[in-house]
C-alpha beads as a LAMMPS data file, in Angstrom:
LAMMPS data file: protein, C-alpha beads

215 atoms
214 bonds

1 atom types
1 bond types

-500.0 500.0 xlo xhi
-500.0 500.0 ylo yhi
-500.0 500.0 zlo zhi

Masses

1 110.0

Atoms # bond

1 1 1 269.498 93.808 -202.990
2 1 1 272.190 93.965 -205.661
3 1 1 274.177 90.819 -206.317
4 1 1 277.932 90.317 -205.834
5 1 1 279.241 91.733 -209.108
6 1 1 277.333 94.977 -208.579
7 1 1 278.816 95.285 -205.091
8 1 1 282.289 94.651 -206.480
9 1 1 281.729 97.160 -209.289
10 1 1 280.782 99.887 -206.814
11 1 1 283.713 99.003 -204.556
12 1 1 286.098 99.016 -207.504
13 1 1 284.901 102.424 -208.674
14 1 1 285.700 103.774 -205.197
15 1 1 288.957 101.872 -204.662
16 1 1 291.212 104.920 -205.007
17 1 1 289.290 107.059 -202.542
18 1 1 291.233 107.806 -199.338
19 1 1 288.685 105.960 -197.215
20 1 1 289.089 102.686 -199.171
21 1 1 292.213 101.712 -197.245
22 1 1 295.491 100.112 -198.203
23 1 1 294.563 96.414 -198.302
24 1 1 292.494 96.113 -201.473
25 1 1 291.957 92.362 -201.139
26 1 1 290.402 92.824 -197.695
27 1 1 288.404 95.806 -198.991
28 1 1 286.857 93.766 -201.810
29 1 1 286.207 90.874 -199.435
30 1 1 284.364 93.220 -197.081
31 1 1 282.315 94.561 -199.975
32 1 1 280.362 91.302 -200.123
33 1 1 280.805 90.155 -196.523
34 1 1 277.339 91.089 -195.177
35 1 1 275.786 88.575 -197.585
36 1 1 278.011 85.778 -196.292
37 1 1 275.224 85.170 -193.793
38 1 1 273.797 82.970 -196.571
39 1 1 276.515 80.451 -195.711
40 1 1 275.408 80.141 -192.082
41 1 1 273.578 76.887 -191.467
42 1 1 269.944 77.561 -190.665
43 1 1 270.192 81.323 -191.165
44 1 1 267.015 83.329 -190.841
45 1 1 265.810 86.729 -192.010
46 1 1 266.650 88.023 -188.533
47 1 1 270.281 86.926 -189.055
48 1 1 270.409 88.780 -192.369
49 1 1 268.835 91.895 -190.861
50 1 1 271.518 91.825 -188.193
51 1 1 274.426 91.291 -190.599
52 1 1 273.114 94.266 -192.597
53 1 1 272.591 96.441 -189.500
54 1 1 268.911 96.890 -190.272
55 1 1 267.471 95.094 -187.259
56 1 1 265.088 97.032 -185.022
57 1 1 264.911 100.065 -187.287
58 1 1 262.867 102.873 -185.713
59 1 1 260.777 103.265 -188.871
60 1 1 260.498 101.890 -192.384
61 1 1 262.352 102.195 -194.670
62 1 1 264.700 103.762 -192.116
63 1 1 267.230 105.042 -194.642
64 1 1 268.770 107.671 -192.364
65 1 1 269.324 105.189 -189.541
66 1 1 270.783 102.590 -191.888
67 1 1 273.220 105.192 -193.245
68 1 1 274.145 106.238 -189.709
69 1 1 274.812 102.635 -188.682
70 1 1 276.982 101.963 -191.734
71 1 1 279.068 105.066 -191.146
72 1 1 279.361 104.285 -187.426
73 1 1 281.392 101.215 -188.358
74 1 1 284.166 103.591 -189.342
75 1 1 284.448 104.845 -185.761
76 1 1 286.175 101.597 -184.772
77 1 1 289.176 101.427 -187.082
78 1 1 292.281 100.005 -185.426
79 1 1 295.162 100.956 -187.715
80 1 1 295.576 97.424 -189.108
81 1 1 295.196 97.673 -192.908
82 1 1 293.470 94.306 -193.389
83 1 1 290.935 94.980 -190.636
84 1 1 290.293 98.598 -191.540
85 1 1 289.975 97.940 -195.277
86 1 1 287.563 95.058 -194.681
87 1 1 285.524 97.378 -192.456
88 1 1 285.315 99.999 -195.217
89 1 1 284.218 97.391 -197.738
90 1 1 281.521 96.233 -195.333
91 1 1 280.235 99.803 -194.961
92 1 1 280.322 100.332 -198.735
93 1 1 278.156 97.220 -199.150
94 1 1 275.580 98.478 -196.663
95 1 1 275.420 101.904 -198.285
96 1 1 275.090 100.350 -201.740
97 1 1 272.119 98.358 -200.469
98 1 1 270.474 101.510 -199.125
99 1 1 270.814 103.262 -202.479
100 1 1 269.542 100.174 -204.316
101 1 1 266.330 100.083 -202.313
102 1 1 265.930 103.860 -202.324
103 1 1 266.544 104.614 -205.985
104 1 1 266.316 101.354 -207.913
105 1 1 264.342 98.432 -206.498
106 1 1 261.016 100.155 -205.930
107 1 1 261.030 102.987 -208.489
108 1 1 262.614 100.933 -211.271
109 1 1 262.195 97.198 -210.831
110 1 1 258.869 97.031 -209.010
111 1 1 257.325 99.720 -211.173
112 1 1 258.275 97.892 -214.371
113 1 1 257.135 94.545 -212.995
114 1 1 253.759 95.892 -211.858
115 1 1 253.251 97.590 -215.223
116 1 1 253.718 94.281 -217.043
117 1 1 250.271 92.925 -217.882
118 1 1 251.574 89.394 -218.406
119 1 1 254.747 88.657 -216.396
120 1 1 256.264 85.281 -217.128
121 1 1 257.603 84.829 -213.572
122 1 1 256.509 85.839 -210.094
123 1 1 258.014 88.998 -208.637
124 1 1 260.823 87.276 -206.716
125 1 1 261.779 84.860 -209.500
126 1 1 261.785 87.652 -212.081
127 1 1 264.034 89.743 -209.849
128 1 1 266.657 87.033 -209.452
129 1 1 266.396 86.062 -213.107
130 1 1 267.238 89.602 -214.177
131 1 1 269.800 90.363 -211.478
132 1 1 271.652 87.095 -212.159
133 1 1 271.825 88.014 -215.838
134 1 1 272.975 91.547 -215.038
135 1 1 275.693 90.169 -212.765
136 1 1 276.772 87.697 -215.446
137 1 1 277.038 90.564 -217.936
138 1 1 279.269 92.502 -215.525
139 1 1 281.361 89.393 -214.985
140 1 1 281.940 89.075 -218.727
141 1 1 282.619 92.683 -219.647
142 1 1 284.391 94.206 -216.609
143 1 1 288.118 94.589 -217.356
144 1 1 288.903 94.769 -213.632
145 1 1 287.198 91.491 -212.772
146 1 1 290.182 89.102 -213.218
147 1 1 292.401 91.199 -210.960
148 1 1 289.731 91.554 -208.290
149 1 1 288.939 87.847 -208.357
150 1 1 292.649 87.039 -208.030
151 1 1 292.828 89.285 -204.960
152 1 1 289.762 87.633 -203.446
153 1 1 291.119 84.176 -204.102
154 1 1 294.144 84.850 -201.917
155 1 1 292.603 86.674 -198.953
156 1 1 291.542 85.220 -195.603
157 1 1 288.124 85.780 -194.070
158 1 1 287.576 87.802 -190.934
159 1 1 285.284 87.586 -187.953
160 1 1 283.490 90.907 -187.911
161 1 1 281.705 92.565 -185.015
162 1 1 279.781 89.405 -184.163
163 1 1 277.859 89.884 -187.420
164 1 1 279.574 87.356 -189.697
165 1 1 282.334 84.821 -189.110
166 1 1 285.549 84.211 -191.019
167 1 1 284.421 80.761 -192.267
168 1 1 281.147 82.262 -193.537
169 1 1 282.994 85.055 -195.300
170 1 1 285.360 82.584 -196.972
171 1 1 282.515 80.258 -197.981
172 1 1 280.611 83.140 -199.571
173 1 1 283.800 84.329 -201.279
174 1 1 284.256 80.847 -202.746
175 1 1 280.627 80.832 -203.896
176 1 1 281.176 84.103 -205.768
177 1 1 284.407 82.933 -207.377
178 1 1 282.752 79.800 -208.769
179 1 1 279.243 80.991 -209.516
180 1 1 279.511 82.745 -212.857
181 1 1 281.439 80.139 -214.807
182 1 1 278.951 77.570 -213.559
183 1 1 275.763 79.404 -214.570
184 1 1 273.303 77.288 -216.550
185 1 1 272.097 79.882 -219.019
186 1 1 269.365 77.581 -220.312
187 1 1 267.340 78.107 -217.157
188 1 1 267.105 81.893 -217.549
189 1 1 264.387 83.813 -219.335
190 1 1 265.374 86.958 -221.265
191 1 1 265.679 89.921 -218.901
192 1 1 262.583 92.107 -218.949
193 1 1 262.856 94.513 -216.009
194 1 1 266.549 95.017 -215.167
195 1 1 268.935 95.590 -218.059
196 1 1 272.707 96.183 -218.178
197 1 1 272.265 99.899 -218.835
198 1 1 270.132 100.154 -215.691
199 1 1 272.955 98.614 -213.690
200 1 1 275.511 100.951 -215.244
201 1 1 273.453 103.974 -214.213
202 1 1 272.921 102.548 -210.736
203 1 1 276.656 102.050 -210.146
204 1 1 277.256 105.726 -210.923
205 1 1 274.427 106.785 -208.579
206 1 1 275.655 104.499 -205.815
207 1 1 279.177 105.890 -206.004
208 1 1 277.886 109.463 -205.814
209 1 1 275.679 108.536 -202.854
210 1 1 278.534 106.833 -200.987
211 1 1 280.957 109.668 -201.629
212 1 1 278.388 112.111 -200.237
213 1 1 277.801 109.858 -197.211
214 1 1 281.508 109.632 -196.404
215 1 1 281.722 113.396 -196.839

Bonds

1 1 1 2
2 1 2 3
3 1 3 4
4 1 4 5
5 1 5 6
6 1 6 7
7 1 7 8
8 1 8 9
9 1 9 10
10 1 10 11
11 1 11 12
12 1 12 13
13 1 13 14
14 1 14 15
15 1 15 16
16 1 16 17
17 1 17 18
18 1 18 19
19 1 19 20
20 1 20 21
21 1 21 22
22 1 22 23
23 1 23 24
24 1 24 25
25 1 25 26
26 1 26 27
27 1 27 28
28 1 28 29
29 1 29 30
30 1 30 31
31 1 31 32
32 1 32 33
33 1 33 34
34 1 34 35
35 1 35 36
36 1 36 37
37 1 37 38
38 1 38 39
39 1 39 40
40 1 40 41
41 1 41 42
42 1 42 43
43 1 43 44
44 1 44 45
45 1 45 46
46 1 46 47
47 1 47 48
48 1 48 49
49 1 49 50
50 1 50 51
51 1 51 52
52 1 52 53
53 1 53 54
54 1 54 55
55 1 55 56
56 1 56 57
57 1 57 58
58 1 58 59
59 1 59 60
60 1 60 61
61 1 61 62
62 1 62 63
63 1 63 64
64 1 64 65
65 1 65 66
66 1 66 67
67 1 67 68
68 1 68 69
69 1 69 70
70 1 70 71
71 1 71 72
72 1 72 73
73 1 73 74
74 1 74 75
75 1 75 76
76 1 76 77
77 1 77 78
78 1 78 79
79 1 79 80
80 1 80 81
81 1 81 82
82 1 82 83
83 1 83 84
84 1 84 85
85 1 85 86
86 1 86 87
87 1 87 88
88 1 88 89
89 1 89 90
90 1 90 91
91 1 91 92
92 1 92 93
93 1 93 94
94 1 94 95
95 1 95 96
96 1 96 97
97 1 97 98
98 1 98 99
99 1 99 100
100 1 100 101
101 1 101 102
102 1 102 103
103 1 103 104
104 1 104 105
105 1 105 106
106 1 106 107
107 1 107 108
108 1 108 109
109 1 109 110
110 1 110 111
111 1 111 112
112 1 112 113
113 1 113 114
114 1 114 115
115 1 115 116
116 1 116 117
117 1 117 118
118 1 118 119
119 1 119 120
120 1 120 121
121 1 121 122
122 1 122 123
123 1 123 124
124 1 124 125
125 1 125 126
126 1 126 127
127 1 127 128
128 1 128 129
129 1 129 130
130 1 130 131
131 1 131 132
132 1 132 133
133 1 133 134
134 1 134 135
135 1 135 136
136 1 136 137
137 1 137 138
138 1 138 139
139 1 139 140
140 1 140 141
141 1 141 142
142 1 142 143
143 1 143 144
144 1 144 145
145 1 145 146
146 1 146 147
147 1 147 148
148 1 148 149
149 1 149 150
150 1 150 151
151 1 151 152
152 1 152 153
153 1 153 154
154 1 154 155
155 1 155 156
156 1 156 157
157 1 157 158
158 1 158 159
159 1 159 160
160 1 160 161
161 1 161 162
162 1 162 163
163 1 163 164
164 1 164 165
165 1 165 166
166 1 166 167
167 1 167 168
168 1 168 169
169 1 169 170
170 1 170 171
171 1 171 172
172 1 172 173
173 1 173 174
174 1 174 175
175 1 175 176
176 1 176 177
177 1 177 178
178 1 178 179
179 1 179 180
180 1 180 181
181 1 181 182
182 1 182 183
183 1 183 184
184 1 184 185
185 1 185 186
186 1 186 187
187 1 187 188
188 1 188 189
189 1 189 190
190 1 190 191
191 1 191 192
192 1 192 193
193 1 193 194
194 1 194 195
195 1 195 196
196 1 196 197
197 1 197 198
198 1 198 199
199 1 199 200
200 1 200 201
201 1 201 202
202 1 202 203
203 1 203 204
204 1 204 205
205 1 205 206
206 1 206 207
207 1 207 208
208 1 208 209
209 1 209 210
210 1 210 211
211 1 211 212
212 1 212 213
213 1 213 214
214 1 214 215
C-alpha cells in the first residue's frame, strides 16, 4: 500500500472538494488513520484487514466491495466537523489503497520487479526501499507539507468505529511527523522499480478515481 506522504498528497489534492469537510486537521489525520493499526501492540494481519474494511471479502481482489465499504462510512456523518472530516479522510485512505493495488502495485511494481533478471533485494524489501524513497522525495519537495504537518501536530486522535483507537491514531501521527527527518539514507539502495514520476502519475489517477467514486 502507499506510504503516508502519498496518502497525504492525495488528501491534499482533494482538500477543497465539498466532501472533504471543514476541519482540515482532522481530515488529514483520518487520511492515514487506517494504518495506525501498526501502533497496536501485537497487531495481526486480521487487525489490519479489519481497520481497512477488507476482512471477509466475498472474492479477491474484491475491489467493488472495498469501494462500497469505504463509501458506506459516509452514511454515518453526525454534523460535527472534526468527526465528519476525519471520517472523510479515512474513506479517502481506503479508496487510495484500492487504486494503488488496482492500477499500480501489480501492473507497475510487480511487473518491473519480476522483469528484473538480477534484483538486489527480495520483493518485499525492494518495495519498501523504493516506497520509502518516494515518500522522502515527496516530503522534501511538497510545498504544502509544512502546513499539513503543523495541522497534524495540533490535532487529537479519535476512536473510530471500533477499527482504530485515539491513542493508536496519535501514535501513528507522531511516527509520521518524526520519520522523515530521521531517515538513515545510507541503508537505502537506489530506487529501481518505483520512481518519483510514477508516484506523481499515481496521485493524479487516485484523485480521479476518488472523485468518480464520490460522484
